[in-house]
KEVEXZA-567270 format. One record per residue: x, z, y of N, C-alpha, C, CB in turn. Coordinates in steps of 0.001 Angstrom, whole numbers, padded with zeros to 6 digits, always signed. Glycine has a CB too. Layout:
KEVEXZA-567270
XZYXZYXZYXZY ...
end
This chain:
KEVEXZA-567270
+000846+000000-001178+000000+000000+000000+000888+000000+001236-000961+001219+000001 +000446-000736+002241+001137-000786+003522+000246-000178+004593+001527-002240+003889 +000858+000501+005560+000136+001080+006694+000802+000570+007965+000132+002660+006641 -000037+000093+008921+000471-000383+010200+000033+000581+011295-000026-001825+010498 +000946+000928+012197+000653+001866+013283+001005+001245+014628+001425+003186+013086 +000119+001457+015617+000399+001045+016985+000735+002276+017817-000805+000278+017594 +001386+002029+018946+001848+003109+019819+001513+002768+021267+003377+003346+019651 +001499+003772+022158+001104+003523+023548+002126+002706+024350+000873+004835+024240 +003370+002658+023870+004395+001912+024604+005486+001448+023641+005005+002780+025738 +006273+000495+024106+007398+000020+023296+008394+001146+023073+008092-001183+023971 +008624+001952+024093+009541+003086+023969+009074+004043+022872+009659+003833+025311 +007785+004333+022826+007248+005237+021798+007411+004642+020404+005765+005539+022068 +007205+003335+020264+007376+002673+018965+008835+002716+018518+006889+001215+019037 +009757+002448+019442+011185+002498+019111+011626+003906+018731+012019+001996+020287 +011142+004901+019478+011488+006288+019190+010955+006704+017815+010932+007217+020286 +009709+006320+017514+009118+006659+016217+009893+005993+015088+007636+006238+016167 +010288+004740+015275+011067+004064+014232+012367+004814+013973+011365+002602+014632 +013047+005193+015035+014321+005901+014898+014142+007242+014183+014954+006122+016276 +013084+007972+014519+012859+009288+013930+012328+009224+012495+011896+010064+014786 +011609+008160+012156+010941+008099+010860+011744+007421+009758+009654+007395+011013 +012840+006763+010085+013573+006022+009058+014065+006923+007925+014752+005303+009684 +014223+008201+008170+014658+009123+007107+013489+009594+006248+015368+010334+007715 +012267+009532+006789+011100+010057+006084+010274+008990+005364+010225+010783+007050 +010226+007792+005942+009371+006723+005411+010102+005389+005466+008043+006638+006200 +009733+004457+004568+010246+003096+004735+009449+002424+005858+010142+002273+003389 +010054+002236+007023+009356+001654+008172+010116+000443+008697+009180+002701+009291 +009349-000460+009319+009923-001646+009934+009190-001892+011246+009827-002889+008985 +009936-002094+012317+009361-002408+013620+009025-003895+013633+010345-002033+014791 +007748-004234+013878+007315-005633+013876+006389-005879+015069+006596-005992+012538 +006221-007137+015465+005254-007449+016520+003833-007115+016050+005352-008946+016926 +002983-006725+016989+001591-006413+016649+000897-007704+016217+000841-005749+017863 +000250-007700+015053-000461-008904+014591-001588-009295+015540-001027-008680+013187 -001958-010570+015533-003002-011073+016424-004343-010385+016208-003163-012559+016234 -004616-009956+014985-005901-009343+014663-006063-007951+015274-006063-009259+013166 -004972-007374+015759-004991-006012+016305-004658-006079+017786-003985-005081+015551 -005426-005374+018589-005149-005314+020034-004400-004024+020334-006472-005396+020875 -003402-004140+021191-002595-002978+021550-001960-003214+022916-001505-002699+020474 -001744-002127+023662-001046-002220+024942+000441-002492+024728-001239-000931+025754 +000941-002083+023594+002349-002253+023239+002481-003484+022343+002910-000977+022524 +003545-004219+022469+003735-005423+021671+004328-005190+020298+004593-006355+022401 +004738-003949+020013+005362-003646+018733+004632-002512+018027+006834-003286+018929 +004755-002509+016718+004195-001432+015910+005075-001214+014703+002748-001746+015480 +004735-000196+013923+005507+000112+012727+004713-000232+011481+005911+001587+012709 +005370-000909+010567+004810-001185+009260+005492-000235+008297+005003-002690+008838 +004704+000645+007686+005233+001639+006739+004855+001220+005330+004692+003073+007054 +005825+001206+004458+005514+000916+003066+006548+000013+002439+004152+000287+002953 +006346-000283+001185+005182+000022+000348+005126+001501-000028+005205-000831-000916 +003897+002003-000105+003642+003414-000406+002655+003516-001556+003104+004163+000843 +002823+004557-002381+001802+004828-003392+000655+005559-002697+002382+005675-004596 -000555+005613-003281-001707+006220-002586-001464+007631-002032-002869+006272-003523 -000850+008581-002782-000592+009885-002158+000401+009792-000997-000067+010862-003200 +001363+008876-001120+002340+008687-000045+001718+008098+001204+003462+007796-000513 +000659+007299+001032-000019+006705+002183-000696+007775+003025-001046+005667+001724 -001321+008748+002389-001940+009848+003131-000909+010638+003907-002694+010771+002186 +000230+010887+003291+001322+011590+003958+001844+010762+005128+002461+011896+002963 +001955+009438+004945+002439+008557+006012+001510+008593+007208+002580+007122+005506 +000197+008616+006980-000777+008672+008075-000561+009942+008895-002230+008621+007527 -000391+011065+008229-000169+012338+008931+001127+012283+009738-000124+013517+007926 +002181+011757+009141+003476+011677+009821+003395+010742+011029+004569+011194+008846 +002768+009569+010853+002662+008618+011958+001836+009177+013104+002054+007314+011474 +000729+009849+012795-000076+010480+013856+000744+011537+014587-001363+011117+013266 +001539+012279+013848+002379+013312+014445+003462+012764+015352+003008+014128+013373 +003796+011496+015188+004812+010861+016029+004199+009960+017097+005767+010055+015169 +002909+010144+017379+002295+009471+018528+001560+008180+018259+003315+009199+019498 +001309+007831+017005+000572+006597+016718-000826+006680+017316+000493+006343+015190 -001244+005615+017990-002572+005591+018612-003591+004845+017768-002493+004958+019984 -003127+004053+016829-004018+003325+015922-003351+003149+014579-004408+001957+016507 -004139+003261+013509-003607+003103+012154-004490+002148+011367-003511+004472+011433 -003860+001269+010599-004570+000287+009785-003973+000215+008396-004535-001089+010446 -004821+000068+007407-004414-000225+006036-004249-001737+005961-005467+000311+004967 -003122-002188+005432-002844-003618+005343-003171-004080+003925-001350-003934+005712 -004094-005029+003837-004474-005597+002553-003892-007000+002445-006018-005621+002385 -003195-007271+001372-002637-008596+001146-003497-009297+000103-001141-008518+000689 -004136-010383+000522-005070-011111-000331-004543-012506-000628-006453-011192+000326 -004875-013016-001802-004516-014395-002133-005280-015345-001223-004815-014708-003626 -004585-016338-000710-005207-017331+000165-005837-018432-000680-004170-017926+001154 -007060-018823-000340-007679-019915-001094-007083-021285-000766-009164-019938-000825 -006356-021389+000353-005838-022681+000784-004324-022843+000657-006225-022910+002189 -003601-021749+000379-002142-021867+000258-001615-020846-000750-001457-021666+001637 -000318-020930-001003+000310-019988-001938+000689-018676-001258+001551-020618-002565 +000580-018622+000044+000951-017418+000789-000177-016389+000746+001296-017771+002250 +000202-015140+000917-000779-014059+000983-001333-013962+002403-000146-012708+000545 -002624-013716+002517-003239-013455+003811-003290-011945+004000-004670-014094+003911 -003082-011510+005232-003143-010082+005518-004431-009769+006257-001917-009628+006342 -005090-008706+005823-006283-008211+006490-006021-006753+006844-007568-008371+005589 -006507-006329+008005-006246-004988+008513-007552-004203+008588-005566-005049+009901 -007577-003043+007922-008754-002169+007952-008378-000897+008689-009272-001847+006508 -009144-000502+009710-008831+000719+010461-008884+001951+009555-009809+000888+011640 -007956+002868+009806-007947+004161+009130-008447+005188+010140-006504+004532+008582 -009520+005901+009807-010055+006881+010784-009113+008051+011015-011402+007414+010311 
end
């Protein structure tokens, strides 16, 4: 499972990436088109097992994440690539 987090600013996203690299597998990536954010970058955490995903949500919220999404990778009917769909995490 993958979890995507947005932050209020680029500085906050960079700081969270730096602080979280020891706790979670994270990658700083541009915010996908399907998600609106004031900041152009977010963190992609994962892959995580289901119990690890719950822990990741708590950790990301604790580091200032303003939005969290579960990333679903689905087979594309038109190509060999996976399509990504984002579901909000309350």
